[in-house]
C-alpha positions as CSV (number, residue, x, y, z in Angstrom):
1,M,69.5,86.0,73.6
2,K,71.1,88.3,76.5
3,T,74.4,87.7,76.9
4,P,77.0,88.1,80.0
5,H,78.3,92.1,80.7
6,S,82.0,92.5,79.7
7,F,82.9,94.7,82.7
8,R,86.4,96.9,82.9
9,G,86.8,97.6,86.1
10,A,88.1,101.3,87.9
11,H,87.4,102.5,91.2
12,R,83.5,102.6,91.7
13,Q,83.9,102.7,88.1
14,C,82.7,99.3,87.7
15,R,80.9,99.5,83.5
16,C,80.2,97.0,81.4
17,L,81.8,98.2,77.9
18,W,79.0,97.4,75.5
19,C,76.1,98.3,77.5
20,G,77.4,100.9,80.4
21,K,75.6,99.6,83.1
22,R,76.8,99.4,86.3
23,R,77.2,95.6,88.0
24,G,74.6,94.0,89.4
25,T,72.9,94.3,86.5
26,P,71.9,90.3,85.0
27,C,72.5,90.4,81.6
28,C,73.3,93.4,79.3
29,P,71.4,94.0,76.3
30,V,73.3,93.7,74.2
31,T,72.8,90.2,72.3
32,G,75.2,88.3,70.3
33,D,73.1,89.0,66.7
34,M,73.9,92.7,67.6
35,R,77.6,92.7,68.2
36,V,77.7,90.3,65.1
37,A,75.6,93.1,63.4
38,L,78.5,96.0,64.0
39,S,81.2,94.1,63.7
40,R,80.1,93.0,59.9
41,F,79.6,96.7,59.3
42,V,82.5,97.4,60.7
43,F,84.7,94.8,59.0
44,T,82.8,94.2,55.7
45,L,80.4,97.1,54.4
46,D,80.9,100.5,55.5
47,G,82.6,100.8,58.2
48,G,86.3,101.3,57.7
49,H,88.4,104.0,59.4
50,R,86.3,106.3,60.9
51,W,83.4,103.7,61.4
52,R,82.3,105.5,64.4
53,W,81.5,108.2,63.0
54,R,79.7,106.7,59.8
55,L,77.3,104.5,62.3
56,S,76.3,107.7,64.3
57,L,75.9,109.4,61.1
58,A,74.0,106.5,59.7
59,W,72.3,106.6,63.2
60,L,71.2,110.5,62.8
61,T,69.8,111.2,59.7
62,G,67.7,107.7,59.8
63,E,70.0,105.5,57.5
64,D,67.7,101.9,57.9
65,L,70.7,99.6,58.8
66,G,68.9,96.7,59.6
67,D,66.8,95.5,63.3
68,E,70.1,94.5,65.4
69,L,71.9,97.8,64.8
70,R,68.6,99.8,65.2
71,Q,68.1,98.2,68.4
72,L,71.9,98.2,69.8
73,R,71.6,102.7,68.8
74,N,68.3,102.2,71.5
75,I,71.0,100.6,73.8
76,V,74.2,102.0,73.4
77,G,73.1,105.4,71.1
78,P,76.5,106.6,69.4
79,F,78.2,108.5,72.5
80,G,78.2,105.0,74.1
81,L,80.4,104.3,70.6
82,R,83.7,105.5,72.2
83,T,83.8,102.4,74.5
84,I,83.6,99.5,71.9
85,T,87.0,98.8,70.2
86,L,87.6,97.2,67.7
87,G,89.0,93.7,70.0
88,M,85.7,93.9,71.2
89,L,83.9,93.2,67.6
90,R,86.9,90.8,66.3
91,E,86.4,88.9,69.3
92,A,82.0,89.0,68.5
93,R,82.6,88.1,64.8
94,G,84.2,84.9,65.9
């Protein structure tokens, strides 16, 4: 299920916080399941204090973290993790 974008507004730089796409694209390719898998990684599994570093390292070494996080890697990539905040992850967790 596709989800709506979460835009951050700034002069001429309005981009989705999750996927980085500009305003005008129909739906965010980051699904709710991907968001929940990421929040589960951060809050319950291996994430902890340095979750961005641990997740990037797992992605770069080819560690299998499941389908949702693999798809998220293909959409967001390691550098896109910088825009994802703990508040966004708490919201995704529900």
